[in-house]
C-alpha positions in Angstrom: 74.5 73.8 91.7 75.6 74.3 88.0 78.2 76.4 86.8 75.8 79.2 86.5 74.7 78.7 90.1 77.9 79.3 92.1 77.6 80.4 95.4 79.3 83.6 96.5 81.0 83.9 99.8 83.9 85.4 101.5 87.2 83.8 100.8 88.7 81.6 103.7 92.2 80.2 104.4 91.1 76.8 103.0 90.7 78.2 99.6 94.3 79.1 99.0 94.9 76.1 96.6 92.2 76.9 94.1 92.9 80.6 94.5 96.3 80.1 93.6 95.5 77.8 90.7 93.1 80.4 89.4 95.7 83.3 89.9 97.9 81.3 87.3 94.9 81.4 85.0 94.9 85.1 85.2 98.5 85.3 84.2 100.4 85.4 87.5 101.6 82.0 88.3 102.2 81.5 92.0 102.6 78.5 94.4 99.9 77.7 97.1 102.9 78.6 99.9 103.2 82.2 98.3 99.6 82.6 98.0 99.0 81.7 101.7 101.1 84.5 102.7 99.3 86.9 100.5 95.8 85.7 101.4 96.5 86.1 105.1 97.2 89.7 104.5 94.1 90.1 102.4 92.0 88.2 105.0 93.4 90.4 107.9 92.8 93.8 106.2 89.7 95.8 107.0 90.3 97.8 103.7 89.8 95.0 101.5 87.6 92.1 100.9 88.1 88.7 98.8 85.1 86.9 97.7 84.8 83.3 95.8 82.3 81.5 93.7 82.1 78.1 94.4 79.8 75.1 92.9 79.5 71.8 94.8 81.0 70.0 91.4 84.1 72.1 91.0 84.5 73.9 94.4 86.1 77.4 94.0 85.7 78.4 90.5 86.5 82.1 90.8 87.4 84.8 93.0 87.5 88.7 93.2 89.6 90.9 95.6 88.4 94.4 96.2 90.0 97.2 98.4 89.6 101.1 99.3 92.3 102.8 99.4 91.9 106.9 100.8 93.0 109.2 97.9 93.3 112.8 98.1 92.5 113.5 94.7 89.0 111.7 94.5 86.2 110.9 96.7 86.3 107.4 98.5 86.5 105.0 96.1 87.0 101.1 95.8 89.0 99.4 93.3 88.9 95.7 91.9 92.3 94.4 92.2 91.8 91.2 90.6 88.9 89.0 89.1 89.2 85.7 87.5 86.7 82.9 86.8 88.2 79.3 85.9 88.6 79.1 82.0 86.1 76.3 82.0 83.5 78.1 83.8 83.5 81.6 81.8 80.4 83.1 80.5 78.0 81.6 82.9 77.2 84.7 85.1 79.8 83.9 87.6 82.0 87.0 86.9 78.9 89.2 87.0 78.0 87.7 90.6 81.7 88.2 91.8 81.7 91.8 90.5 78.2 92.3 92.1 79.4 91.2 95.6 82.5 93.7 95.3 79.9 96.5 94.4 77.6 95.7 97.5 80.7 95.7 99.6 81.9 98.9 98.3 78.7 100.4 99.0 78.8 99.3 102.6 82.2 100.9 102.9 80.6 104.2 101.9 82.3 104.3 98.6 80.8 106.6 95.8 82.5 104.7 93.0 84.5 101.7 92.0 87.3 101.0 89.6 89.0 98.4 87.8 92.4 98.2 85.8 92.5 96.0 82.9 95.6 95.2 80.5 95.1 96.5 77.1 95.3 92.7 75.8 92.3 91.8 77.9 89.8 92.5 75.1 87.0 90.0 76.3 87.3 91.7 80.0 87.0 94.9 78.6 83.7 94.1 77.0 82.7 92.4 80.3 83.2 95.6 82.3 81.7 98.0 79.6 78.3 95.5 79.5 78.2 95.9 83.4 78.2 99.9 83.5 81.9 100.6 83.8 83.2 103.3 81.5 86.6 103.5 80.2 88.0 106.9 81.5 91.9 106.7 81.3 94.7 105.0 79.4 98.1 105.0 81.4 101.4 103.3 81.7 102.1 101.4 84.8 105.7 101.5 86.3 107.2 99.2 88.9 110.1 99.1 90.9 111.6 96.2 93.1 112.3 97.3 96.6 114.7 95.1 98.5 
């Protein structure tokens, strides 16, 4: 299997180290220990799914996390919560295959649409989503508050 021939499968507990490393490439550095707790929650949730792309040579080279949150203001929809492909494996079709897995999962979950948020600085990612049929529909500010 070459880079473009990555196998897409559900993530498992054994993938935690590579998922943590790739999450750092996405701009959210984290330790394998912290990721283990997060991954456990995601794997236990019936409202979301995490898929990985792997090759025989490199192991896990990408991941996507997708979830459904019932909302009052829109029809049942899924959201891509995160997508990353190893910096050495980008532009090989792996991101598209991960996105396709998330879309297929969303259809099985009876979603009528899927959305993704992308930082305004990620121009390459914006082009990726536009090439794959996504439409830019909103610009917004994000706010955060720490609890505890």
